[in-house]
N, CA, C and O atoms as CSV, one atom per row, in Angstrom:
chain,resi,resn,atom,element,x,y,z
A,1,MET,N,N,49.150,-137.485,250.276
A,1,MET,CA,C,48.932,-137.731,248.863
A,1,MET,C,C,48.934,-139.233,248.578
A,1,MET,O,O,48.106,-139.726,247.812
A,2,LEU,N,N,49.858,-139.948,249.193
A,2,LEU,CA,C,49.913,-141.391,249.006
A,2,LEU,C,C,48.626,-142.049,249.503
A,2,LEU,O,O,48.131,-142.998,248.895
A,3,PHE,N,N,48.088,-141.538,250.616
A,3,PHE,CA,C,46.835,-142.062,251.153
A,3,PHE,C,C,45.697,-141.885,250.146
A,3,PHE,O,O,44.870,-142.784,249.992
A,4,CYS,N,N,45.644,-140.762,249.472
A,4,CYS,CA,C,44.591,-140.498,248.476
A,4,CYS,C,C,44.699,-141.474,247.309
A,4,CYS,O,O,43.684,-141.973,246.823
A,5,LEU,N,N,45.908,-141.746,246.860
A,5,LEU,CA,C,46.083,-142.690,245.763
A,5,LEU,C,C,45.629,-144.087,246.163
A,5,LEU,O,O,44.956,-144.765,245.387
A,6,ILE,N,N,45.989,-144.520,247.364
A,6,ILE,CA,C,45.584,-145.847,247.836
A,6,ILE,C,C,44.073,-145.904,248.008
A,6,ILE,O,O,43.449,-146.906,247.659
A,7,PHE,N,N,43.481,-144.846,248.540
A,7,PHE,CA,C,42.040,-144.811,248.754
A,7,PHE,C,C,41.288,-144.877,247.428
A,7,PHE,O,O,40.316,-145.622,247.305
A,8,ASP,N,N,41.728,-144.108,246.440
A,8,ASP,CA,C,41.076,-144.130,245.124
A,8,ASP,C,C,41.231,-145.497,244.461
A,8,ASP,O,O,40.270,-146.024,243.899
A,9,TYR,N,N,42.403,-146.061,244.519
A,9,TYR,CA,C,42.638,-147.373,243.919
A,9,TYR,C,C,41.839,-148.450,244.649
A,9,TYR,O,O,41.357,-149.393,244.021
A,10,GLY,N,N,41.698,-148.323,245.940
A,10,GLY,CA,C,40.923,-149.276,246.736
A,10,GLY,C,C,39.459,-149.293,246.328
A,10,GLY,O,O,38.844,-150.357,246.260
A,11,LYS,N,N,38.895,-148.110,246.055
A,11,LYS,CA,C,37.505,-148.047,245.576
A,11,LYS,C,C,37.379,-148.755,244.240
A,11,LYS,O,O,36.407,-149.471,243.996
A,12,TYR,N,N,38.356,-148.553,243.382
A,12,TYR,CA,C,38.337,-149.210,242.070
A,12,TYR,C,C,38.346,-150.728,242.236
A,12,TYR,O,O,37.577,-151.428,241.577
A,13,VAL,N,N,39.194,-151.231,243.095
A,13,VAL,CA,C,39.299,-152.671,243.320
A,13,VAL,C,C,37.988,-153.210,243.898
A,13,VAL,O,O,37.531,-154.281,243.499
A,14,LEU,N,N,37.396,-152.488,244.814
A,14,LEU,CA,C,36.138,-152.916,245.425
A,14,LEU,C,C,35.022,-152.998,244.384
A,14,LEU,O,O,34.337,-154.016,244.287
A,15,PHE,N,N,34.841,-151.939,243.614
A,15,PHE,CA,C,33.777,-151.936,242.603
A,15,PHE,C,C,34.037,-152.958,241.506
A,15,PHE,O,O,33.097,-153.583,241.015
A,16,ASN,N,N,35.277,-153.139,241.117
A,16,ASN,CA,C,35.619,-154.145,240.120
A,16,ASN,C,C,35.305,-155.544,240.654
A,16,ASN,O,O,34.804,-156.391,239.914
A,17,GLY,N,N,35.592,-155.786,241.917
A,17,GLY,CA,C,35.280,-157.073,242.536
A,17,GLY,C,C,33.779,-157.340,242.564
A,17,GLY,O,O,33.344,-158.465,242.317
A,18,ILE,N,N,32.995,-156.323,242.860
A,18,ILE,CA,C,31.531,-156.470,242.857
A,18,ILE,C,C,31.027,-156.790,241.461
A,18,ILE,O,O,30.181,-157.670,241.301
A,19,LEU,N,N,31.528,-156.099,240.449
A,19,LEU,CA,C,31.114,-156.369,239.072
A,19,LEU,C,C,31.502,-157.777,238.635
A,19,LEU,O,O,30.726,-158.450,237.956
A,20,GLN,N,N,32.676,-158.221,239.012
A,20,GLN,CA,C,33.100,-159.578,238.672
A,20,GLN,C,C,32.208,-160.621,239.336
A,20,GLN,O,O,31.907,-161.651,238.733
A,21,LEU,N,N,31.790,-160.370,240.547
A,21,LEU,CA,C,30.893,-161.277,241.256
A,21,LEU,C,C,29.538,-161.364,240.552
A,21,LEU,O,O,28.981,-162.453,240.415
A,22,ILE,N,N,29.011,-160.240,240.111
A,22,ILE,CA,C,27.739,-160.227,239.370
A,22,ILE,C,C,27.883,-160.995,238.067
A,22,ILE,O,O,27.016,-161.800,237.726
A,23,ILE,N,N,28.949,-160.761,237.344
A,23,ILE,CA,C,29.169,-161.464,236.081
A,23,ILE,C,C,29.279,-162.963,236.312
A,23,ILE,O,O,28.709,-163.748,235.553
A,24,TYR,N,N,29.993,-163.365,237.335
A,24,TYR,CA,C,30.212,-164.784,237.607
A,24,TYR,C,C,28.920,-165.484,238.025
A,24,TYR,O,O,28.659,-166.607,237.594
A,25,THR,N,N,28.113,-164.834,238.858
A,25,THR,CA,C,26.917,-165.490,239.377
A,25,THR,C,C,25.713,-165.375,238.465
A,25,THR,O,O,24.902,-166.300,238.409
A,26,LYS,N,N,25.569,-164.286,237.758
A,26,LYS,CA,C,24.365,-164.065,236.959
A,26,LYS,C,C,24.545,-164.342,235.476
A,26,LYS,O,O,23.726,-165.034,234.872
A,27,GLU,N,N,25.588,-163.820,234.893
A,27,GLU,CA,C,25.729,-163.864,233.441
A,27,GLU,C,C,26.414,-165.116,232.925
A,27,GLU,O,O,26.214,-165.485,231.767
A,28,LYS,N,N,27.200,-165.767,233.728
A,28,LYS,CA,C,27.956,-166.955,233.322
A,28,LYS,C,C,28.773,-166.642,232.064
A,28,LYS,O,O,29.567,-165.701,232.074
A,29,ASN,N,N,28.595,-167.413,230.974
A,29,ASN,CA,C,29.343,-167.180,229.737
A,29,ASN,C,C,28.551,-166.361,228.725
A,29,ASN,O,O,28.973,-166.225,227.576
A,30,ALA,N,N,27.419,-165.819,229.131
A,30,ALA,CA,C,26.532,-165.124,228.193
A,30,ALA,C,C,27.155,-163.825,227.703
A,30,ALA,O,O,27.793,-163.092,228.459
A,31,PHE,N,N,26.953,-163.562,226.420
A,31,PHE,CA,C,27.390,-162.292,225.870
A,31,PHE,C,C,26.227,-161.506,225.281
A,31,PHE,O,O,26.416,-160.380,224.822
A,32,LEU,N,N,25.007,-162.090,225.287
A,32,LEU,CA,C,23.850,-161.401,224.733
A,32,LEU,C,C,22.588,-161.843,225.464
A,32,LEU,O,O,22.332,-163.038,225.614
A,33,PHE,N,N,21.812,-160.879,225.913
A,33,PHE,CA,C,20.480,-161.117,226.460
A,33,PHE,C,C,19.500,-160.341,225.601
A,33,PHE,O,O,19.759,-159.190,225.248
A,34,THR,N,N,18.362,-160.965,225.258
A,34,THR,CA,C,17.389,-160.302,224.384
A,34,THR,C,C,16.022,-160.260,225.055
A,34,THR,O,O,15.770,-160.933,226.054
A,35,TYR,N,N,15.148,-159.441,224.467
A,35,TYR,CA,C,13.740,-159.458,224.822
A,35,TYR,C,C,13.102,-160.651,224.124
A,35,TYR,O,O,13.734,-161.264,223.264
A,36,PRO,N,N,11.861,-160.996,224.474
A,36,PRO,CA,C,11.199,-162.086,223.758
A,36,PRO,C,C,11.140,-161.797,222.259
A,36,PRO,O,O,11.013,-160.641,221.856
A,37,PRO,N,N,11.231,-162.825,221.442
A,37,PRO,CA,C,11.177,-162.621,219.986
A,37,PRO,C,C,9.853,-161.983,219.566
A,37,PRO,O,O,8.818,-162.221,220.188
A,38,ALA,N,N,9.892,-161.180,218.519
A,38,ALA,CA,C,8.689,-160.518,218.011
A,38,ALA,C,C,7.654,-161.558,217.601
A,38,ALA,O,O,7.988,-162.571,216.985
A,39,GLY,N,N,6.399,-161.301,217.947
A,39,GLY,CA,C,5.321,-162.207,217.565
A,39,GLY,C,C,5.160,-163.390,218.486
A,39,GLY,O,O,4.336,-164.265,218.219
A,40,SER,N,N,5.923,-163.447,219.569
A,40,SER,CA,C,5.800,-164.573,220.486
A,40,SER,C,C,4.689,-164.290,221.487
A,40,SER,O,O,4.201,-163.164,221.591
A,41,ALA,N,N,4.303,-165.304,222.207
A,41,ALA,CA,C,3.247,-165.155,223.201
A,41,ALA,C,C,3.666,-164.139,224.265
A,41,ALA,O,O,4.857,-163.908,224.477
A,42,TYR,N,N,2.692,-163.542,224.922
A,42,TYR,CA,C,2.996,-162.489,225.882
A,42,TYR,C,C,3.830,-162.983,227.060
A,42,TYR,O,O,4.503,-162.186,227.714
A,43,ASN,N,N,3.797,-164.288,227.341
A,43,ASN,CA,C,4.539,-164.800,228.493
A,43,ASN,C,C,5.862,-165.457,228.102
A,43,ASN,O,O,6.479,-166.151,228.910
A,44,SER,N,N,6.286,-165.240,226.883
A,44,SER,CA,C,7.547,-165.821,226.428
A,44,SER,C,C,8.719,-165.131,227.104
A,44,SER,O,O,8.625,-163.965,227.489
A,45,THR,N,N,9.820,-165.851,227.247
A,45,THR,CA,C,11.012,-165.257,227.847
A,45,THR,C,C,11.975,-164.816,226.736
A,45,THR,O,O,11.863,-165.250,225.590
A,46,GLY,N,N,12.896,-163.970,227.094
A,46,GLY,CA,C,13.935,-163.571,226.160
A,46,GLY,C,C,14.973,-164.671,226.014
A,46,GLY,O,O,14.836,-165.758,226.575
A,47,LEU,N,N,16.000,-164.368,225.258
A,47,LEU,CA,C,17.042,-165.353,224.997
A,47,LEU,C,C,18.349,-164.956,225.677
A,47,LEU,O,O,18.619,-163.778,225.912
A,48,MET,N,N,19.138,-165.959,225.981
A,48,MET,CA,C,20.492,-165.766,226.488
A,48,MET,C,C,21.412,-166.542,225.554
A,48,MET,O,O,21.258,-167.752,225.388
A,49,VAL,N,N,22.360,-165.852,224.951
A,49,VAL,CA,C,23.284,-166.475,224.008
A,49,VAL,C,C,24.668,-166.491,224.639
A,49,VAL,O,O,25.157,-165.472,225.129
A,50,SER,N,N,25.286,-167.659,224.619
A,50,SER,CA,C,26.633,-167.783,225.177
A,50,SER,C,C,27.495,-168.630,224.247
A,50,SER,O,O,26.989,-169.353,223.389
A,51,SER,N,N,28.785,-168.525,224.433
A,51,SER,CA,C,29.702,-169.297,223.601
A,51,SER,C,C,30.873,-169.770,224.440
A,51,SER,O,O,31.147,-169.256,225.524
A,52,LYS,N,N,31.551,-170.765,223.900
A,52,LYS,CA,C,32.700,-171.317,224.604
A,52,LYS,C,C,33.714,-171.791,223.562
A,52,LYS,O,O,33.360,-172.481,222.606
A,53,LEU,N,N,34.951,-171.420,223.754
A,53,LEU,CA,C,36.056,-171.881,222.920
A,53,LEU,C,C,37.198,-172.226,223.874
A,53,LEU,O,O,37.982,-171.353,224.248
A,54,PRO,N,N,37.294,-173.503,224.270
A,54,PRO,CA,C,38.327,-173.879,225.238
A,54,PRO,C,C,39.736,-173.578,224.719
A,54,PRO,O,O,39.991,-173.572,223.514
A,55,ARG,N,N,40.614,-173.336,225.645
A,55,ARG,CA,C,42.005,-173.056,225.313
A,55,ARG,C,C,42.621,-174.257,224.594
A,55,ARG,O,O,42.390,-175.405,224.974
A,56,PHE,N,N,43.388,-173.984,223.575
A,56,PHE,CA,C,44.085,-174.989,222.765
A,56,PHE,C,C,43.136,-175.940,222.044
A,56,PHE,O,O,43.499,-177.083,221.763
A,57,SER,N,N,41.931,-175.481,221.745
A,57,SER,CA,C,40.952,-176.300,221.042
A,57,SER,C,C,40.384,-175.509,219.877
A,57,SER,O,O,40.313,-174.281,219.930
A,58,ASP,N,N,39.979,-176.212,218.822
A,58,ASP,CA,C,39.338,-175.542,217.697
A,58,ASP,C,C,37.827,-175.740,217.723
A,58,ASP,O,O,37.131,-175.304,216.806
A,59,MET,N,N,37.310,-176.397,218.770
A,59,MET,CA,C,35.886,-176.685,218.857
A,59,MET,C,C,35.153,-175.538,219.556
A,59,MET,O,O,35.368,-175.273,220.738
A,60,TYR,N,N,34.284,-174.865,218.798
A,60,TYR,CA,C,33.523,-173.712,219.262
A,60,TYR,C,C,32.103,-174.158,219.578
A,60,TYR,O,O,31.470,-174.832,218.765
A,61,THR,N,N,31.599,-173.790,220.746
A,61,THR,CA,C,30.239,-174.133,221.144
A,61,THR,C,C,29.426,-172.860,221.281
A,61,THR,O,O,29.821,-171.934,221.991
A,62,LEU,N,N,28.286,-172.815,220.600
A,62,LEU,CA,C,27.352,-171.698,220.684
A,62,LEU,C,C,26.072,-172.231,221.304
A,62,LEU,O,O,25.547,-173.253,220.865
A,63,THR,N,N,25.568,-171.544,222.323
A,63,THR,CA,C,24.410,-171.998,223.076
A,63,THR,C,C,23.342,-170.929,223.101
A,63,THR,O,O,23.636,-169.751,223.309
A,64,ILE,N,N,22.084,-171.342,222.887
A,64,ILE,CA,C,20.934,-170.464,223.037
A,64,ILE,C,C,20.058,-171.064,224.123
A,64,ILE,O,O,19.695,-172.239,224.065
A,65,ALA,N,N,19.725,-170.251,225.110
A,65,ALA,CA,C,18.894,-170.702,226.227
A,65,ALA,C,C,17.886,-169.615,226.560
A,65,ALA,O,O,17.994,-168.482,226.091
A,66,SER,N,N,16.930,-169.970,227.357
A,66,SER,CA,C,15.955,-169.009,227.837
A,66,SER,C,C,16.628,-168.085,228.845
A,66,SER,O,O,17.431,-168.535,229.662
A,67,ALA,N,N,16.307,-166.808,228.789
A,67,ALA,CA,C,16.876,-165.859,229.748
A,67,ALA,C,C,16.340,-166.124,231.154
A,67,ALA,O,O,16.972,-165.757,232.145
A,68,ASP,N,N,15.174,-166.763,231.236
A,68,ASP,CA,C,14.584,-167.138,232.515
A,68,ASP,C,C,14.280,-168.630,232.475
A,68,ASP,O,O,13.148,-169.012,232.178
A,69,PRO,N,N,15.261,-169.485,232.767
A,69,PRO,CA,C,15.075,-170.927,232.617
A,69,PRO,C,C,14.012,-171.530,233.537
A,69,PRO,O,O,13.551,-172.643,233.283
A,70,LYS,N,N,13.614,-170.827,234.595
A,70,LYS,CA,C,12.611,-171.346,235.519
A,70,LYS,C,C,11.182,-171.032,235.059
A,70,LYS,O,O,10.217,-171.516,235.651
A,71,SER,N,N,11.051,-170.228,234.011
A,71,SER,CA,C,9.731,-169.859,233.507
A,71,SER,C,C,9.033,-171.061,232.888
A,71,SER,O,O,9.683,-171.957,232.350
A,72,ILE,N,N,7.721,-171.076,232.965
A,72,ILE,CA,C,6.945,-172.173,232.394
A,72,ILE,C,C,7.008,-172.151,230.861
A,72,ILE,O,O,6.831,-173.185,230.217
A,73,SER,N,N,7.257,-170.982,230.283
A,73,SER,CA,C,7.323,-170.880,228.827
A,73,SER,C,C,8.746,-171.026,228.292
A,73,SER,O,O,8.981,-170.843,227.098
A,74,ALA,N,N,9.686,-171.351,229.162
A,74,ALA,CA,C,11.088,-171.515,228.741
A,74,ALA,C,C,11.235,-172.758,227.874
A,74,ALA,O,O,10.653,-173.805,228.159
A,75,LYS,N,N,12.006,-172.629,226.836
A,75,LYS,CA,C,12.295,-173.762,225.959
A,75,LYS,C,C,13.607,-174.405,226.393
A,75,LYS,O,O,14.420,-173.766,227.059
A,76,PRO,N,N,13.816,-175.664,226.020
A,76,PRO,CA,C,15.085,-176.317,226.380
A,76,PRO,C,C,16.282,-175.616,225.730
A,76,PRO,O,O,16.177,-175.051,224.641
A,77,THR,N,N,17.390,-175.668,226.409
A,77,THR,CA,C,18.629,-175.104,225.878
A,77,THR,C,C,19.061,-175.900,224.656
A,77,THR,O,O,18.924,-177.122,224.612
A,78,ILE,N,N,19.585,-175.187,223.665
A,78,ILE,CA,C,20.057,-175.835,222.447
A,78,ILE,C,C,21.440,-175.290,222.122
A,78,ILE,O,O,21.725,-174.117,222.363
A,79,GLU,N,N,22.296,-176.144,221.576
A,79,GLU,CA,C,23.660,-175.706,221.256
A,79,GLU,C,C,24.217,-176.519,220.099
A,79,GLU,O,O,23.728,-177.599,219.767
A,80,PHE,N,N,25.253,-175.962,219.504
A,80,PHE,CA,C,26.016,-176.740,218.531
A,80,PHE,C,C,27.487,-176.541,218.803
A,80,PHE,O,O,27.917,-175.494,219.287
A,81,THR,N,N,28.248,-177.567,218.482
A,81,THR,CA,C,29.700,-177.517,218.623
A,81,THR,C,C,30.290,-177.872,217.274
A,81,THR,O,O,29.948,-178.892,216.675
A,82,LYS,N,N,31.182,-177.016,216.808
A,82,LYS,CA,C,31.763,-177.208,215.483
A,82,LYS,C,C,33.189,-176.669,215.479
A,82,LYS,O,O,33.513,-175.743,216.224
A,83,SER,N,N,34.020,-177.240,214.656
A,83,SER,CA,C,35.384,-176.766,214.525
A,83,SER,C,C,35.394,-175.411,213.811
A,83,SER,O,O,34.736,-175.236,212.786
A,84,VAL,N,N,36.140,-174.468,214.358
A,84,VAL,CA,C,36.210,-173.144,213.735
A,84,VAL,C,C,36.888,-173.192,212.372
A,84,VAL,O,O,36.762,-172.255,211.584
A,85,THR,N,N,37.601,-174.265,212.090
A,85,THR,CA,C,38.276,-174.375,210.796
A,85,THR,C,C,37.281,-174.477,209.648
A,85,THR,O,O,37.643,-174.239,208.496
A,86,LYS,N,N,36.037,-174.827,209.945
A,86,LYS,CA,C,35.004,-174.942,208.902
A,86,LYS,C,C,34.557,-173.584,208.384
A,86,LYS,O,O,33.937,-173.507,207.323
A,87,TRP,N,N,34.858,-172.507,209.112
A,87,TRP,CA,C,34.401,-171.167,208.742
A,87,TRP,C,C,35.508,-170.282,208.178
A,87,TRP,O,O,35.266,-169.111,207.886
A,88,PHE,N,N,36.702,-170.813,208.022
A,88,PHE,CA,C,37.820,-170.020,207.527
A,88,PHE,C,C,38.395,-170.623,206.252
A,88,PHE,O,O,38.366,-171.838,206.058
A,89,THR,N,N,38.923,-169.751,205.380
A,89,THR,CA,C,39.598,-170.206,204.171
A,89,THR,C,C,41.017,-170.635,204.542
A,89,THR,O,O,41.452,-170.475,205.683
A,90,LYS,N,N,41.718,-171.177,203.568
A,90,LYS,CA,C,43.112,-171.578,203.806
A,90,LYS,C,C,43.993,-170.379,204.134
A,90,LYS,O,O,45.034,-170.521,204.774
A,91,ASP,N,N,43.563,-169.185,203.686
A,91,ASP,CA,C,44.323,-167.965,203.952
A,91,ASP,C,C,43.986,-167.341,205.309
A,91,ASP,O,O,44.565,-166.321,205.682
A,92,GLY,N,N,43.053,-167.950,206.047
A,92,GLY,CA,C,42.700,-167.439,207.367
A,92,GLY,C,C,41.628,-166.378,207.355
A,92,GLY,O,O,41.499,-165.624,208.319
A,93,VAL,N,N,40.847,-166.297,206.279
A,93,VAL,CA,C,39.782,-165.300,206.173
A,93,VAL,C,C,38.459,-165.955,206.570
A,93,VAL,O,O,38.128,-167.043,206.099
A,94,LEU,N,N,37.711,-165.284,207.437
A,94,LEU,CA,C,36.422,-165.797,207.878
A,94,LEU,C,C,35.414,-165.746,206.738
A,94,LEU,O,O,35.245,-164.704,206.106
A,95,VAL,N,N,34.745,-166.859,206.472
A,95,VAL,CA,C,33.658,-166.904,205.491
A,95,VAL,C,C,32.378,-166.692,206.302
A,95,VAL,O,O,31.784,-167.634,206.827
A,96,GLU,N,N,31.979,-165.432,206.385
A,96,GLU,CA,C,30.899,-165.027,207.269
A,96,GLU,C,C,29.584,-165.736,206.953
A,96,GLU,O,O,28.816,-166.058,207.860
A,97,GLY,N,N,29.327,-165.975,205.691
A,97,GLY,CA,C,28.085,-166.623,205.279
A,97,GLY,C,C,27.947,-168.023,205.853
A,97,GLY,O,O,26.849,-168.422,206.241
A,98,LEU,N,N,29.038,-168.777,205.915
A,98,LEU,CA,C,28.992,-170.121,206.489
A,98,LEU,C,C,28.688,-170.077,207.989
A,98,LEU,O,O,27.917,-170.887,208.504
A,99,PHE,N,N,29.302,-169.124,208.670
A,99,PHE,CA,C,29.055,-168.983,210.102
A,99,PHE,C,C,27.595,-168.605,210.356
A,99,PHE,O,O,26.935,-169.197,211.210
A,100,TRP,N,N,27.094,-167.614,209.609
A,100,TRP,CA,C,25.710,-167.169,209.819
A,100,TRP,C,C,24.708,-168.261,209.452
A,100,TRP,O,O,23.634,-168.333,210.051
A,101,LYS,N,N,25.029,-169.092,208.503
A,101,LYS,CA,C,24.149,-170.205,208.147
A,101,LYS,C,C,23.992,-171.148,209.336
A,101,LYS,O,O,22.883,-171.594,209.632
A,102,ASP,N,N,25.090,-171.453,210.017
A,102,ASP,CA,C,25.032,-172.308,211.199
A,102,ASP,C,C,24.275,-171.637,212.349
A,102,ASP,O,O,23.508,-172.293,213.052
A,103,VAL,N,N,24.488,-170.347,212.538
A,103,VAL,CA,C,23.801,-169.614,213.604
A,103,VAL,C,C,22.297,-169.566,213.330
A,103,VAL,O,O,21.495,-169.787,214.238
A,104,GLU,N,N,21.912,-169.280,212.093
A,104,GLU,CA,C,20.490,-169.235,211.754
A,104,GLU,C,C,19.843,-170.603,211.927
A,104,GLU,O,O,18.693,-170.690,212.357
A,105,GLY,N,N,20.564,-171.669,211.600
A,105,GLY,CA,C,20.045,-173.014,211.824
A,105,GLY,C,C,19.799,-173.280,213.302
A,105,GLY,O,O,18.797,-173.892,213.673
A,106,LEU,N,N,20.714,-172.817,214.140
A,106,LEU,CA,C,20.558,-172.982,215.579
A,106,LEU,C,C,19.352,-172.194,216.090
A,106,LEU,O,O,18.590,-172.689,216.921
A,107,ILE,N,N,19.181,-170.976,215.597
A,107,ILE,CA,C,18.031,-170.154,215.997
A,107,ILE,C,C,16.724,-170.819,215.571
A,107,ILE,O,O,15.765,-170.848,216.342
A,108,ASN,N,N,16.682,-171.348,214.363
A,108,ASN,CA,C,15.472,-172.039,213.888
A,108,ASN,C,C,15.187,-173.286,214.715
A,108,ASN,O,O,14.031,-173.566,215.032
A,109,ASP,N,N,16.224,-174.036,215.068
A,109,ASP,CA,C,16.042,-175.215,215.914
A,109,ASP,C,C,15.458,-174.822,217.268
A,109,ASP,O,O,14.574,-175.504,217.788
A,110,TYR,N,N,15.952,-173.719,217.841
A,110,TYR,CA,C,15.442,-173.248,219.137
A,110,TYR,C,C,13.979,-172.828,219.002
A,110,TYR,O,O,13.158,-173.142,219.864
A,111,ALA,N,N,13.655,-172.119,217.924
A,111,ALA,CA,C,12.279,-171.645,217.733
A,111,ALA,C,C,11.305,-172.813,217.570
A,111,ALA,O,O,10.144,-172.702,217.964
A,112,ASN,N,N,11.751,-173.912,217.004
A,112,ASN,CA,C,10.875,-175.060,216.757
A,112,ASN,C,C,10.747,-176.004,217.955
A,112,ASN,O,O,9.939,-176.932,217.927
A,113,LYS,N,N,11.533,-175.775,218.999
A,113,LYS,CA,C,11.448,-176.613,220.192
A,113,LYS,C,C,10.178,-176.285,220.959
A,113,LYS,O,O,9.703,-175.149,220.944
A,114,LYS,N,N,9.638,-177.285,221.626
A,114,LYS,CA,C,8.458,-177.105,222.472
A,114,LYS,C,C,8.882,-176.601,223.835
A,114,LYS,O,O,9.974,-176.920,224.304
A,115,SER,N,N,8.025,-175.810,224.478
A,115,SER,CA,C,8.305,-175.340,225.833
A,115,SER,C,C,8.320,-176.508,226.796
A,115,SER,O,O,7.737,-177.559,226.531
A,116,LYS,N,N,8.992,-176.311,227.912
A,116,LYS,CA,C,9.099,-177.388,228.918
A,116,LYS,C,C,7.737,-177.741,229.478
A,116,LYS,O,O,7.629,-178.620,230.332
């Protein structure tokens, strides 16, 4: 019985290790991958959105990049870094409209960039 428990747990550790390796090598800090934007050219690439909030820091970085950076139609990576305190009230409530305004500005900046 003990052997069965170790064997089952070992499979879990192995598969978890494989998934972590894929995440580390392929996805990096990305939390969203998209298809090409509607109305874009047929050879356009999708988007990869990632974020970073270092430990003990209030500076949040949001990055939009091409899902296929080696593609000829890939646009340059664009990002903004801003203090998270700009999106919260004194009571600690997120002002969603302010955050979305910054995100939409970043998306528009990416859309207006020329391909490499």
